[in-house]
SESE-646706 format. One record per residue (C-alpha): x, y, z; residue in three letters; residue number from 1. Coordinates in Angstrom, 3 decimals, padded with zeros to 6 digits, always signed. Each point is the difference from the previous one (the first is absolute). Example, Ala and Ser with C-alpha at 12.3 -4.5 7.8 and 13.67 -1.06 7.14 Angstrom:
REM residues 2
x:+012.300, y:-004.500, z:+007.800, r:ALA, k:1
x:+001.370, y:+003.440, z:-000.660, r:SER, k:2
***
This chain:
REM residues 440
x:-037.321, y:+024.196, z:-039.218, r:MET, k:1
x:-000.054, y:-000.821, z:+003.703, r:ILE, k:2
x:+002.722, y:+001.580, z:+002.089, r:ILE, k:3
x:+000.823, y:-001.114, z:+003.570, r:THR, k:4
x:+001.025, y:+002.816, z:+002.289, r:ASP, k:5
x:+001.248, y:-000.255, z:+003.594, r:THR, k:6
x:+000.508, y:+002.722, z:+002.592, r:CYS, k:7
x:+000.773, y:+000.092, z:+003.684, r:TYR, k:8
x:-001.122, y:+002.428, z:+002.658, r:GLY, k:9
x:-000.877, y:+000.496, z:+003.642, r:VAL, k:10
x:-003.130, y:+000.481, z:+001.938, r:ILE, k:11
x:+001.226, y:+002.527, z:+002.534, r:PRO, k:12
x:-001.317, y:-000.026, z:+003.585, r:LEU, k:13
x:+000.650, y:+002.006, z:+003.147, r:ARG, k:14
x:-001.302, y:-000.147, z:+003.594, r:ARG, k:15
x:-002.833, y:+002.267, z:+000.869, r:LYS, k:16
x:-000.462, y:+001.126, z:+003.653, r:ASN, k:17
x:-002.647, y:-002.012, z:+001.634, r:GLY, k:18
x:-000.821, y:-003.462, z:+001.355, r:ASP, k:19
x:+002.904, y:-002.304, z:-000.850, r:GLN, k:20
x:-002.374, y:-002.986, z:-000.254, r:GLU, k:21
x:-002.168, y:+001.521, z:-002.709, r:GLN, k:22
x:+000.536, y:-000.367, z:-003.680, r:GLN, k:23
x:-001.082, y:+003.691, z:-000.452, r:GLN, k:24
x:+003.389, y:+001.033, z:+001.503, r:GLU, k:25
x:+001.586, y:-000.505, z:-003.478, r:TRP, k:26
x:+000.100, y:+002.857, z:-002.445, r:GLU, k:27
x:+000.787, y:-000.769, z:-003.658, r:ILE, k:28
x:+001.691, y:+002.280, z:-002.550, r:LEU, k:29
x:-001.901, y:+000.279, z:-003.289, r:VAL, k:30
x:+001.586, y:+002.057, z:-002.872, r:ILE, k:31
x:-001.416, y:+001.682, z:-003.083, r:GLN, k:32
x:+002.038, y:-000.974, z:-003.035, r:HIS, k:33
x:+000.732, y:+002.949, z:-002.299, r:LEU, k:34
x:-000.539, y:-002.246, z:-003.063, r:LYS, k:35
x:-003.740, y:-000.740, z:-000.072, r:GLY, k:36
x:-000.527, y:+001.831, z:+003.278, r:GLU, k:37
x:-001.307, y:-003.215, z:+001.662, r:HIS, k:38
x:+000.412, y:-000.744, z:+003.796, r:TRP, k:39
x:+001.981, y:-003.131, z:+000.776, r:ALA, k:40
x:+003.282, y:-001.079, z:+001.798, r:PHE, k:41
x:+003.624, y:+000.693, z:-000.894, r:PRO, k:42
x:+001.297, y:-002.411, z:-002.597, r:LYS, k:43
x:+002.246, y:-000.211, z:-003.053, r:GLY, k:44
x:+002.089, y:-002.189, z:-002.305, r:HIS, k:45
x:+003.130, y:-001.739, z:+001.256, r:PRO, k:46
x:+003.490, y:+000.909, z:-001.079, r:GLU, k:47
x:+002.427, y:-002.630, z:-001.272, r:PRO, k:48
x:+001.126, y:-002.553, z:+002.579, r:ASN, k:49
x:-002.385, y:+001.375, z:+002.713, r:GLU, k:50
x:-001.946, y:-002.362, z:+002.179, r:THR, k:51
x:-003.671, y:+000.540, z:+000.516, r:ALA, k:52
x:+000.532, y:+001.521, z:+003.427, r:LEU, k:53
x:+002.855, y:+002.163, z:-001.126, r:GLU, k:54
x:-002.131, y:+001.320, z:-002.917, r:SER, k:55
x:-002.950, y:+000.737, z:+002.394, r:ALA, k:56
x:+002.242, y:+001.792, z:+002.539, r:LYS, k:57
x:+001.519, y:+002.117, z:-002.670, r:ARG, k:58
x:-003.362, y:+000.913, z:-001.570, r:GLU, k:59
x:-001.335, y:+000.889, z:+003.475, r:LEU, k:60
x:+002.895, y:+002.320, z:+000.775, r:HIS, k:61
x:+000.086, y:+001.650, z:-003.447, r:GLU, k:62
x:-003.721, y:+000.737, z:-000.047, r:GLU, k:63
x:-000.456, y:+000.900, z:+003.684, r:THR, k:64
x:+003.336, y:+000.438, z:+001.735, r:GLY, k:65
x:-001.086, y:-002.683, z:+002.492, r:LEU, k:66
x:+001.907, y:-003.191, z:+000.966, r:VAL, k:67
x:-001.209, y:-003.299, z:+001.287, r:ILE, k:68
x:+000.393, y:-000.592, z:+003.837, r:ASP, k:69
x:-001.677, y:-003.395, z:+000.153, r:THR, k:70
x:-001.530, y:-002.482, z:-002.472, r:LEU, k:71
x:-003.303, y:-000.942, z:+001.565, r:LEU, k:72
x:-000.540, y:-002.976, z:-002.326, r:VAL, k:73
x:+002.872, y:-001.780, z:-001.562, r:GLU, k:74
x:-001.693, y:-000.905, z:-003.372, r:GLN, k:75
x:-001.241, y:+002.780, z:-002.203, r:PRO, k:76
x:-003.621, y:+000.457, z:-000.923, r:LEU, k:77
x:-000.713, y:-000.015, z:-003.707, r:THR, k:78
x:-002.276, y:+002.241, z:-002.045, r:GLU, k:79
x:-000.931, y:-001.342, z:-003.458, r:HIS, k:80
x:-001.798, y:+001.970, z:-002.760, r:TYR, k:81
x:+000.000, y:+000.345, z:-003.756, r:ASN, k:82
x:-000.393, y:+003.004, z:-002.276, r:PHE, k:83
x:+000.660, y:+000.947, z:-003.584, r:GLU, k:84
x:+002.672, y:+002.394, z:-001.032, r:ASN, k:85
x:-000.076, y:+002.624, z:-002.753, r:LYS, k:86
x:+001.303, y:-002.541, z:-002.599, r:ARG, k:87
x:-002.741, y:-002.438, z:+000.778, r:GLY, k:88
x:+002.158, y:-002.349, z:+001.982, r:ASP, k:89
x:-001.430, y:-001.844, z:+003.008, r:THR, k:90
x:+002.080, y:+000.641, z:+003.092, r:ILE, k:91
x:-000.244, y:-002.693, z:+002.593, r:ASN, k:92
x:+001.323, y:+001.780, z:+002.999, r:LYS, k:93
x:+000.992, y:-001.401, z:+003.496, r:SER, k:94
x:+001.117, y:+002.251, z:+002.811, r:VAL, k:95
x:+001.519, y:-001.577, z:+003.073, r:HIS, k:96
x:-000.369, y:+002.240, z:+003.138, r:TYR, k:97
x:+001.822, y:-000.466, z:+003.300, r:PHE, k:98
x:-002.049, y:+000.863, z:+003.096, r:LEU, k:99
x:+002.353, y:+002.030, z:+002.157, r:ALA, k:100
x:+000.128, y:+002.418, z:+002.920, r:GLN, k:101
x:+001.915, y:+003.084, z:-001.327, r:VAL, k:102
x:+001.702, y:+003.098, z:+001.364, r:SER, k:103
x:+001.727, y:+003.202, z:-001.173, r:GLY, k:104
x:-000.974, y:+003.367, z:-001.273, r:THR, k:105
x:-002.623, y:-000.015, z:-002.845, r:LEU, k:106
x:+001.524, y:+001.543, z:-003.119, r:VAL, k:107
x:-001.949, y:-000.678, z:-003.184, r:LEU, k:108
x:+001.790, y:-000.535, z:-003.356, r:GLN, k:109
x:-001.287, y:+002.887, z:-002.057, r:ALA, k:110
x:+000.525, y:-001.901, z:-003.299, r:GLU, k:111
x:-002.187, y:-003.007, z:+000.975, r:GLU, k:112
x:-002.296, y:+000.954, z:+002.913, r:VAL, k:113
x:-002.637, y:+002.799, z:+000.087, r:LYS, k:114
x:-001.332, y:-000.322, z:+003.668, r:ASP, k:115
x:-000.195, y:-002.375, z:+003.017, r:SER, k:116
x:-002.018, y:-000.532, z:+003.043, r:ARG, k:117
x:+000.389, y:-002.027, z:+003.217, r:TRP, k:118
x:-003.420, y:-001.510, z:+000.863, r:VAL, k:119
x:-001.249, y:-002.500, z:+002.445, r:PRO, k:120
x:+000.281, y:-003.422, z:-001.586, r:ILE, k:121
x:-003.655, y:-000.831, z:+000.166, r:ASN, k:122
x:-000.911, y:+003.224, z:-001.825, r:ASP, k:123
x:+002.520, y:-000.232, z:-002.799, r:ALA, k:124
x:-002.378, y:-001.811, z:-002.391, r:HIS, k:125
x:-001.884, y:+003.345, z:-000.417, r:THR, k:126
x:+003.135, y:+001.559, z:-001.395, r:LEU, k:127
x:+001.440, y:-002.849, z:-002.242, r:LEU, k:128
x:-001.050, y:+000.376, z:-003.709, r:THR, k:129
x:-000.061, y:-003.532, z:-001.337, r:PHE, k:130
x:-001.697, y:-003.173, z:+001.129, r:ASP, k:131
x:+003.269, y:-001.892, z:-000.242, r:ALA, k:132
x:+001.524, y:+002.305, z:+002.566, r:ALA, k:133
x:-003.099, y:-000.239, z:+002.206, r:LYS, k:134
x:+000.284, y:-003.717, z:-000.026, r:ASN, k:135
x:+003.678, y:+000.262, z:+000.780, r:LEU, k:136
x:-000.887, y:+002.094, z:+003.034, r:LEU, k:137
x:-002.444, y:-002.603, z:+001.284, r:LYS, k:138
x:+002.898, y:-002.656, z:-000.361, r:SER, k:139
x:+002.307, y:+002.333, z:+001.911, r:ALA, k:140
x:-002.503, y:+000.407, z:+002.871, r:ILE, k:141
x:-000.503, y:-003.799, z:+000.125, r:ASP, k:142
x:+003.747, y:-000.581, z:-000.040, r:ALA, k:143
x:+000.533, y:+002.473, z:+002.733, r:LEU, k:144
x:-002.564, y:-001.785, z:+002.164, r:HIS, k:145
x:+001.412, y:-003.432, z:-000.618, r:GLN, k:146
x:+003.632, y:+000.498, z:-000.333, r:HIS, k:147
x:+001.105, y:+003.299, z:+001.609, r:SER, k:148
x:+002.750, y:+000.044, z:+002.492, r:ILE, k:149
x:-001.130, y:-000.381, z:+003.533, r:ASN, k:150
x:-000.703, y:+003.570, z:+001.255, r:ASP, k:151
x:+001.270, y:-000.720, z:+003.425, r:LYS, k:152
x:+003.222, y:-001.410, z:-001.401, r:MET, k:153
x:+000.511, y:+002.913, z:-002.289, r:LEU, k:154
x:-000.761, y:+002.521, z:+002.903, r:ASP, k:155
x:+002.513, y:-001.732, z:+002.155, r:SER, k:156
x:+002.605, y:+000.143, z:-002.864, r:PHE, k:157
x:-000.459, y:+003.809, z:-000.322, r:HIS, k:158
x:+000.040, y:+000.394, z:+003.807, r:ALA, k:159
x:+003.355, y:-001.842, z:+000.249, r:ASN, k:160
x:+001.765, y:+000.621, z:-003.275, r:LYS, k:161
x:+002.187, y:+002.742, z:+001.594, r:HIS, k:162
x:+001.747, y:-002.804, z:+001.947, r:LEU, k:163
x:+000.862, y:-002.054, z:-003.116, r:ILE, k:164
x:+003.667, y:-000.719, z:-000.816, r:ILE, k:165
x:+000.459, y:-000.718, z:-003.765, r:ASP, k:166
x:+003.063, y:-002.231, z:-000.069, r:SER, k:167
x:+000.527, y:-000.023, z:-003.700, r:HIS, k:168
x:-000.813, y:+002.826, z:-002.353, r:SER, k:169
x:+001.130, y:+001.804, z:-003.226, r:HIS, k:170
x:-002.148, y:+003.034, z:+000.228, r:ILE, k:171
x:+003.142, y:+002.159, z:-000.465, r:HIS, k:172
x:-000.042, y:-001.051, z:-003.722, r:GLU, k:173
x:-003.034, y:+002.317, z:-000.485, r:ASP, k:174
x:+002.035, y:+003.253, z:+000.131, r:VAL, k:175
x:-003.065, y:+001.987, z:-001.148, r:ASP, k:176
x:-002.057, y:-000.776, z:+003.211, r:ASN, k:177
x:+002.531, y:+000.676, z:+002.713, r:LEU, k:178
x:-002.243, y:+002.680, z:+001.487, r:GLU, k:179
x:-002.943, y:-002.520, z:+000.102, r:PHE, k:180
x:+002.122, y:-002.380, z:+001.960, r:ALA, k:181
x:+001.047, y:+002.754, z:+002.364, r:ASP, k:182
x:-003.472, y:+001.449, z:+000.693, r:ILE, k:183
x:-002.504, y:-002.847, z:-000.640, r:LYS, k:184
x:+001.598, y:-003.317, z:+000.471, r:LEU, k:185
x:-001.185, y:-000.986, z:+003.456, r:PRO, k:186
x:+002.396, y:-002.882, z:+000.925, r:LEU, k:187
x:+002.205, y:+000.225, z:+002.976, r:HIS, k:188
x:+003.156, y:-000.960, z:-001.813, r:CYS, k:189
x:+001.038, y:-001.247, z:-003.501, r:THR, k:190
x:+003.203, y:-001.941, z:-000.770, r:TRP, k:191
x:+001.230, y:+001.283, z:-003.471, r:LEU, k:192
x:+001.790, y:-002.687, z:-002.001, r:MET, k:193
x:+002.679, y:+001.238, z:-002.360, r:GLY, k:194
x:+000.576, y:-002.299, z:-002.948, r:THR, k:195
x:+002.819, y:+001.592, z:-001.949, r:THR, k:196
x:+002.719, y:+002.548, z:+000.810, r:VAL, k:197
x:-002.044, y:+002.678, z:-001.936, r:ASP, k:198
x:-003.125, y:-000.968, z:+002.056, r:ASP, k:199
x:+001.866, y:+000.795, z:+003.208, r:TRP, k:200
x:-000.276, y:+003.664, z:-000.876, r:THR, k:201
x:-003.761, y:-000.290, z:-000.136, r:ARG, k:202
x:-000.042, y:-001.868, z:+003.314, r:VAL, k:203
x:+001.925, y:+002.867, z:+001.600, r:ASN, k:204
x:-002.278, y:+002.684, z:-001.598, r:ARG, k:205
x:-003.019, y:-001.697, z:+001.710, r:TYR, k:206
x:+001.968, y:-000.659, z:+003.115, r:GLY, k:207
x:+001.007, y:+003.700, z:+000.319, r:ASP, k:208
x:-003.658, y:+001.144, z:-000.458, r:ARG, k:209
x:-001.655, y:-002.667, z:+002.235, r:LEU, k:210
x:+002.603, y:-000.126, z:+002.677, r:GLY, k:211
x:-000.691, y:-002.541, z:+002.802, r:THR, k:212
x:-002.934, y:-001.360, z:-001.926, r:ARG, k:213
x:+002.378, y:-001.913, z:-002.233, r:THR, k:214
x:+002.800, y:-002.466, z:+000.297, r:ILE, k:215
x:+002.508, y:+000.335, z:-002.904, r:ARG, k:216
x:+001.151, y:-003.256, z:-001.619, r:CYS, k:217
x:+002.730, y:-000.323, z:-002.573, r:PHE, k:218
x:+000.573, y:-003.080, z:-002.107, r:GLY, k:219
x:+000.372, y:-001.516, z:-003.480, r:VAL, k:220
x:-003.077, y:-001.894, z:-001.107, r:HIS, k:221
x:+000.651, y:-003.230, z:-002.008, r:PRO, k:222
x:-001.760, y:+001.413, z:-002.960, r:TRP, k:223
x:+002.672, y:+002.691, z:-000.254, r:PHE, k:224
x:+003.090, y:-002.024, z:+000.772, r:VAL, k:225
x:+001.237, y:+000.388, z:-003.565, r:HIS, k:226
x:+000.470, y:+003.701, z:+000.719, r:LEU, k:227
x:+002.760, y:-000.743, z:+002.546, r:VAL, k:228
x:+001.244, y:-003.537, z:-001.015, r:HIS, k:229
x:-000.880, y:-000.702, z:-003.677, r:PRO, k:230
x:+000.043, y:-003.484, z:-001.537, r:PRO, k:231
x:+003.202, y:-000.820, z:-001.832, r:LYS, k:232
x:-001.718, y:-000.161, z:-003.362, r:GLU, k:233
x:-000.923, y:+003.655, z:+000.327, r:LEU, k:234
x:+003.563, y:+001.039, z:+000.895, r:LEU, k:235
x:+001.082, y:-001.922, z:-003.089, r:ASP, k:236
x:-002.000, y:+002.310, z:-002.124, r:THR, k:237
x:+002.321, y:+002.848, z:+001.068, r:ASN, k:238
x:+003.057, y:-000.241, z:-002.287, r:PRO, k:239
x:+002.161, y:+001.943, z:+002.369, r:GLU, k:240
x:-000.909, y:-002.302, z:+002.951, r:GLN, k:241
x:-000.504, y:+003.055, z:+002.241, r:ASP, k:242
x:-001.405, y:-001.267, z:+003.307, r:PRO, k:243
x:-001.895, y:+003.186, z:+000.507, r:THR, k:244
x:-001.975, y:-000.297, z:-003.212, r:LYS, k:245
x:-002.438, y:-002.384, z:-001.524, r:MET, k:246
x:-000.853, y:+000.606, z:-003.649, r:VAL, k:247
x:-002.901, y:-001.770, z:-001.554, r:SER, k:248
x:-001.784, y:+000.731, z:-003.247, r:ASP, k:249
x:-003.409, y:-000.028, z:+001.840, r:THR, k:250
x:+000.969, y:+000.892, z:+003.565, r:TYR, k:251
x:+003.024, y:+002.284, z:+000.535, r:PRO, k:252
x:+000.844, y:+000.359, z:+003.649, r:THR, k:253
x:+002.825, y:+001.574, z:+002.124, r:VAL, k:254
x:+001.118, y:-002.308, z:+002.760, r:ILE, k:255
x:+000.288, y:+001.271, z:+003.581, r:ASN, k:256
x:+002.994, y:-001.694, z:+001.495, r:THR, k:257
x:+000.129, y:+002.319, z:+002.960, r:ALA, k:258
x:-003.372, y:-001.102, z:+001.405, r:TRP, k:259
x:+001.421, y:-001.728, z:+003.096, r:PRO, k:260
x:+001.814, y:+003.131, z:+001.200, r:ASP, k:261
x:-003.117, y:+002.089, z:-000.775, r:GLN, k:262
x:-002.130, y:-002.361, z:+002.043, r:LEU, k:263
x:+002.436, y:+000.284, z:+002.880, r:ARG, k:264
x:-000.268, y:+003.731, z:-000.187, r:GLN, k:265
x:-003.785, y:-000.090, z:+000.175, r:GLN, k:266
x:+000.093, y:-002.391, z:+002.959, r:LEU, k:267
x:+002.586, y:+002.196, z:+001.783, r:THR, k:268
x:-002.058, y:+003.044, z:-000.552, r:GLN, k:269
x:-003.234, y:-001.535, z:+001.197, r:TYR, k:270
x:+000.584, y:-002.181, z:+003.056, r:PRO, k:271
x:-003.463, y:-001.565, z:+000.082, r:ASN, k:272
x:-000.166, y:-000.737, z:-003.764, r:ALA, k:273
x:-000.572, y:-003.602, z:-001.155, r:MET, k:274
x:+001.419, y:-001.880, z:-002.810, r:VAL, k:275
x:-002.807, y:-000.766, z:-002.508, r:GLY, k:276
x:-001.517, y:-000.893, z:-002.316, r:GLU, k:277
x:+002.547, y:-002.754, z:-000.897, r:ILE, k:278
x:-000.454, y:-003.643, z:-000.887, r:GLY, k:279
x:-000.163, y:-002.727, z:-002.674, r:VAL, k:280
x:-002.635, y:-000.645, z:-002.621, r:ASP, k:281
x:-000.286, y:-003.147, z:-002.156, r:ARG, k:282
x:-002.746, y:+001.467, z:-002.250, r:VAL, k:283
x:+001.089, y:+003.489, z:-001.105, r:THR, k:284
x:+002.131, y:+000.268, z:-003.087, r:LYS, k:285
x:+002.807, y:+002.522, z:-000.462, r:CYS, k:286
x:-001.327, y:+002.658, z:-002.323, r:ARG, k:287
x:+003.292, y:+000.186, z:-001.920, r:ALA, k:288
x:+000.370, y:-003.794, z:-000.666, r:THR, k:289
x:-003.520, y:-001.414, z:+000.231, r:GLY, k:290
x:+001.410, y:-002.632, z:+002.431, r:LYS, k:291
x:-000.311, y:-000.662, z:+003.790, r:ASN, k:292
x:+003.497, y:+000.849, z:+001.086, r:GLU, k:293
x:+000.099, y:-001.786, z:+003.428, r:GLN, k:294
x:+003.760, y:-000.241, z:+000.376, r:ALA, k:295
x:+000.407, y:+003.812, z:+000.006, r:GLU, k:296
x:-003.060, y:+000.326, z:+002.299, r:GLN, k:297
x:+001.612, y:-002.207, z:+002.621, r:TRP, k:298
x:+003.341, y:+001.818, z:-000.263, r:ILE, k:299
x:-001.541, y:+003.383, z:+000.678, r:VAL, k:300
x:-002.355, y:-001.436, z:+002.634, r:PHE, k:301
x:+002.940, y:-001.398, z:+001.925, r:ASP, k:302
x:+001.819, y:+003.294, z:-000.160, r:GLN, k:303
x:-003.204, y:+001.851, z:+001.310, r:LEU, k:304
x:-000.294, y:-002.491, z:+002.874, r:ILE, k:305
x:+003.623, y:+000.573, z:+000.923, r:LYS, k:306
x:-000.396, y:+003.787, z:+000.084, r:ILE, k:307
x:-003.200, y:-000.374, z:+002.052, r:ALA, k:308
x:+001.946, y:-002.001, z:+002.575, r:VAL, k:309
x:+002.951, y:+002.402, z:-000.157, r:GLU, k:310
x:-002.367, y:+002.861, z:+001.073, r:PHE, k:311
x:-002.288, y:-002.233, z:+002.199, r:ASN, k:312
x:-002.982, y:+000.883, z:-002.005, r:ARG, k:313
x:-003.386, y:-001.554, z:-000.582, r:LEU, k:314
x:-000.814, y:-001.570, z:-003.387, r:VAL, k:315
x:-003.142, y:-000.020, z:-002.241, r:SER, k:316
x:+000.335, y:-002.924, z:-002.378, r:LEU, k:317
x:-001.819, y:-000.876, z:-003.224, r:HIS, k:318
x:-000.116, y:-003.699, z:-001.044, r:CYS, k:319
x:-002.001, y:-001.574, z:-002.829, r:VAL, k:320
x:+000.099, y:-003.755, z:-000.529, r:GLN, k:321
x:+003.391, y:-000.357, z:+001.643, r:LEU, k:322
x:-000.911, y:-000.605, z:+003.679, r:HIS, k:323
x:+001.708, y:-003.360, z:+000.126, r:GLY, k:324
x:+003.273, y:+001.494, z:-001.105, r:LYS, k:325
x:-000.483, y:+002.991, z:+002.251, r:LEU, k:326
x:-000.500, y:-002.385, z:+002.883, r:LEU, k:327
x:+003.142, y:-001.826, z:-000.895, r:ASP, k:328
x:+001.842, y:+003.342, z:-000.147, r:TYR, k:329
x:-000.900, y:+001.187, z:+003.511, r:PHE, k:330
x:+000.382, y:-003.492, z:+001.527, r:ILE, k:331
x:+003.545, y:-000.119, z:-001.295, r:ALA, k:332
x:+000.759, y:+003.617, z:+001.067, r:LEU, k:333
x:+001.964, y:+000.265, z:+003.262, r:PRO, k:334
x:-002.037, y:+001.548, z:+002.814, r:ILE, k:335
x:+002.431, y:+002.985, z:+000.274, r:ASP, k:336
x:-000.631, y:+000.729, z:-003.738, r:GLN, k:337
x:-003.809, y:+000.103, z:+000.277, r:MET, k:338
x:-001.869, y:+003.264, z:-000.152, r:PRO, k:339
x:-001.631, y:+000.658, z:+003.319, r:ARG, k:340
x:-003.462, y:-000.272, z:-001.487, r:LYS, k:341
x:-001.466, y:-000.632, z:-003.411, r:ILE, k:342
x:-003.449, y:+000.752, z:-001.343, r:ALA, k:343
x:-001.082, y:-002.404, z:-002.756, r:LEU, k:344
x:-001.993, y:+002.415, z:-002.119, r:HIS, k:345
x:-003.308, y:-001.040, z:-001.600, r:THR, k:346
x:+000.820, y:-003.547, z:+001.204, r:PHE, k:347
x:-001.302, y:-002.430, z:-002.640, r:SER, k:348
x:+001.301, y:-003.304, z:+001.392, r:GLY, k:349
x:-001.972, y:-002.939, z:+001.274, r:LYS, k:350
x:-000.976, y:-000.405, z:+003.759, r:PRO, k:351
x:+002.632, y:-002.617, z:+000.283, r:SER, k:352
x:+002.508, y:+002.623, z:-001.197, r:THR, k:353
x:-001.236, y:+002.453, z:+002.563, r:VAL, k:354
x:+000.948, y:-002.639, z:+002.627, r:ASP, k:355
x:+003.316, y:-000.741, z:-001.555, r:SER, k:356
x:+001.021, y:+003.693, z:+000.319, r:PHE, k:357
x:-001.681, y:+000.721, z:+003.346, r:ALA, k:358
x:+001.430, y:-003.049, z:+001.748, r:LYS, k:359
x:+003.471, y:+000.051, z:-001.641, r:MET, k:360
x:+002.457, y:-001.050, z:+002.714, r:LYS, k:361
x:+001.426, y:+003.030, z:+001.942, r:THR, k:362
x:-001.089, y:+002.374, z:-002.783, r:LYS, k:363
x:-003.799, y:-000.459, z:-000.346, r:GLY, k:364
x:-001.004, y:+002.882, z:+002.271, r:ASN, k:365
x:+001.664, y:+002.323, z:-002.396, r:ARG, k:366
x:-002.535, y:-000.585, z:-002.830, r:PHE, k:367
x:-003.211, y:+002.053, z:-000.432, r:TYR, k:368
x:-002.611, y:-000.460, z:-002.782, r:PHE, k:369
x:-001.563, y:+002.845, z:-001.870, r:GLY, k:370
x:-003.424, y:-000.158, z:-001.706, r:ILE, k:371
x:-001.064, y:+002.440, z:-002.725, r:SER, k:372
x:-002.761, y:+000.403, z:-002.555, r:PHE, k:373
x:+002.027, y:-002.184, z:-002.463, r:ILE, k:374
x:-000.507, y:-003.001, z:+002.322, r:ASN, k:375
x:-003.835, y:+000.359, z:-000.214, r:LEU, k:376
x:-000.137, y:-001.233, z:-003.569, r:SER, k:377
x:+000.839, y:-003.546, z:+001.243, r:SER, k:378
x:-002.870, y:-002.279, z:+001.063, r:SER, k:379
x:+002.360, y:-001.512, z:+002.636, r:LYS, k:380
x:+000.788, y:+003.292, z:+001.643, r:VAL, k:381
x:-002.260, y:-000.560, z:+003.092, r:TYR, k:382
x:+001.781, y:-003.355, z:+000.828, r:LYS, k:383
x:+003.377, y:+001.674, z:-000.320, r:MET, k:384
x:-000.889, y:+002.963, z:+002.106, r:ILE, k:385
x:-001.389, y:-002.343, z:+002.665, r:LYS, k:386
x:+003.288, y:-001.862, z:+000.015, r:SER, k:387
x:+002.118, y:+003.114, z:+000.839, r:ILE, k:388
x:+000.695, y:+000.401, z:+003.752, r:PRO, k:389
x:-002.083, y:+002.757, z:+001.454, r:ASP, k:390
x:+003.016, y:+001.875, z:+001.228, r:ASP, k:391
x:+001.871, y:-000.072, z:-003.402, r:ARG, k:392
x:-002.799, y:+001.423, z:-002.327, r:LEU, k:393
x:+000.586, y:+003.360, z:-001.777, r:LEU, k:394
x:-002.343, y:+002.218, z:-001.948, r:LEU, k:395
x:+001.028, y:+001.271, z:-003.385, r:GLU, k:396
x:-001.613, y:+002.302, z:-002.654, r:SER, k:397
x:+002.788, y:-000.702, z:-002.610, r:ASP, k:398
x:-001.479, y:+002.978, z:-001.809, r:GLN, k:399
x:+001.992, y:+002.284, z:-002.266, r:ASN, k:400
x:-002.337, y:+003.041, z:+000.517, r:THR, k:401
x:-001.314, y:+001.476, z:+003.213, r:PRO, k:402
x:-003.427, y:+000.339, z:-001.698, r:LEU, k:403
x:-000.599, y:-003.771, z:+000.319, r:GLU, k:404
x:+001.989, y:-000.915, z:+003.147, r:ALA, k:405
x:-003.001, y:+000.234, z:+002.385, r:GLU, k:406
x:-002.360, y:-001.972, z:-002.119, r:SER, k:407
x:+002.680, y:-002.841, z:-000.431, r:SER, k:408
x:+000.599, y:-000.190, z:+003.749, r:ILE, k:409
x:-003.797, y:-000.175, z:+000.595, r:LEU, k:410
x:-000.233, y:-003.014, z:-002.411, r:ASP, k:411
x:+002.881, y:-001.724, z:+001.873, r:VAL, k:412
x:-001.458, y:+000.716, z:+003.445, r:VAL, k:413
x:-003.312, y:-001.564, z:-000.990, r:MET, k:414
x:+001.833, y:-003.102, z:-001.359, r:ALA, k:415
x:+001.912, y:-000.325, z:+003.243, r:ILE, k:416
x:-003.175, y:+000.403, z:+002.029, r:CYS, k:417
x:-001.563, y:-002.767, z:-001.959, r:LYS, k:418
x:+003.034, y:-002.410, z:+000.217, r:ALA, k:419
x:+000.876, y:+000.647, z:+003.663, r:LYS, k:420
x:-003.542, y:+000.643, z:+001.226, r:GLU, k:421
x:+001.073, y:+003.214, z:+001.448, r:TRP, k:422
x:-001.834, y:+003.376, z:+000.210, r:THR, k:423
x:+001.241, y:+002.864, z:-001.996, r:VAL, k:424
x:+001.335, y:+001.615, z:+003.102, r:GLU, k:425
x:+001.925, y:-003.174, z:+000.915, r:GLN, k:426
x:+001.466, y:-000.287, z:-003.428, r:THR, k:427
x:+001.254, y:+003.617, z:+000.060, r:ILE, k:428
x:+001.232, y:-000.150, z:+003.561, r:THR, k:429
x:+001.847, y:-003.398, z:-000.472, r:ILE, k:430
x:+001.699, y:+000.791, z:-003.245, r:THR, k:431
x:+001.015, y:+003.390, z:+001.439, r:ARG, k:432
x:+001.548, y:-001.550, z:+003.039, r:GLN, k:433
x:+001.762, y:-002.543, z:-002.221, r:ASN, k:434
x:+001.473, y:+002.824, z:-002.101, r:ALA, k:435
x:+001.205, y:+001.710, z:+003.141, r:ILE, k:436
x:+001.592, y:-003.292, z:+001.232, r:GLU, k:437
x:+001.595, y:-000.430, z:-003.433, r:PHE, k:438
x:+001.749, y:+003.228, z:+000.450, r:GLN, k:439
x:+001.059, y:-000.586, z:+003.607, r:ALA, k:440
***
């Protein structure tokens, strides 16, 4: 029998002291697997619903304790080989490796890894056991030579990253890595976006720890509107018609009807806090009904806008495939009922939509446009970034863990550099100044 087997892994690299122009500056981590005692790279099988990259990151961290800082090549390198198992089956194995610069403290997984060594990349072939791994190493060296991030740009990023303002983040959701965010996250300031009433507690936990390095933001995300304003069909499942409870066979939920007053309390306690993340979404479906409940989203969104105006607060706004309706909403809104400024998070509209917001009569100067790693999956992202006024562009990580915030910001910085034809230093300086002006 022929069995196909697929794994994912990482070829871990770090910088070595020396001439930045030389390939020899790279050191590569090779591990000795406990099973078979062969020398190779960290890898393993994916877990259910994991993407290739998610699987590779997890295996790297489990086997070595390291994390990816930067993907040096977007597409993985593939190693193919065949072998026969004890039952006589032919295993046709493919291992897809991501070439990445890593960081962290090396902690080997005792159940899987016997030993490890950091070696110069051009010497690693003497340590690797199998020809397939040696061929993979050659491909990695070639890929580094042809596709690696421009060294000067990367150096400039690291020299200036302490100035970066991350204008949209969810790193507070990772409650286990608060200490990492406090000690190792190098960014100047991170805006923490609360998405539910319960999430506001996590925002405050990070805010208390990181102090002036954060801006607290409190909102109700459109994905979670049903927690504060459930669709009627869910209330109908409650035989007692109790407005504080929603009972469903598959998704029981207690409704928080006190959220507006709780939001006002947070905004009163934190005078520089923003209202966010809020918005409207045409794609997401309410988990409890399986439907896109837009009517309830707009009701809650309108309430949140009113509270933002009441407290004269800034707004971070999520919008998916409803930019036309959102434009109509703000055009119709009287000027005295407009928030003083609005950041359109991970903006996904067309260049013409950028113009429609940015040039809105008497209100256009209140709109800013955030770019995150989510935007980078679109082939049209560079055209869209180019259309954003230089003084309205914001930098976002949109990450839910501090472990990946810096690498996400780096990817976005590189995309903006390409679209705007700016240097890394210009990109960081301009987006920083825009974030400061947004808060003014």
